[in-house]
N, C-alpha and C positions, 0 to 999 in steps of 0.2 A: 666621114660619114659612114652610116647604116647603110648597109646593103638594101633596104628598102627603099629610103631616103635617093639614094644614087637611082633604084628604078624609077620612082617618081619623076626626079628631076629629068630623067633620059626623056619619059615619056611628055610631061609639060612642055619640053623642048621641041617636041616633035609636033605639038599643035599650033593650029593657026592663032594669029593674037587675038581675034574676035574670040574663040572660043576657051584661050587663057583669060580672057576677062570674065565669061562665064563661071569658069572653074575657081573663079578667083571668090567670085559671089558663094558659091556653093560650099566653098571650103571656109568661108567666114562664118555661115550658119553652124558649125561645129564649134566656135570658138565663143567660150561664155562672153557676156556682155559686161559680166563685172569685175573682168581681170584688169587689175591696175598696170597702167601703161608705164615708161621710164618716165614720161613726164609728169604722169599723177604722182609718182613717187617722189620725185622731185620736189612738185608745188607741196606735197604735204610735209615732205621733211622741213621746206621753207617757212612755212605756216608755224608749225612746232617751234622752231626756232626764233620768230618773230615774238611769238607768244611768251617764251621764256625770257625774252628781253624786254617784254611789257611793252613791245609796239603794238600788240594788238589784245584785245579782250573780249571776252566770251560774251555772247549774244545774253546772257543769263547773268552777268554783271548790268549790263545795259538796261536790264528788265525787260527784255523782248521774249 
């Protein structure tokens, strides 16, 4: 772990839980909403494979 990260972890551990909850909300504001989560990536890969196997079709194919 980097020195800065170690320092942050130590500071967070000193905070009461109620303040840690507030800190989580603050940190979330710095994380972009459009970042794919591991679950997003898994779902995307599954859908691509289903499409390749012909198990799904595009909306364009359906005329939608």
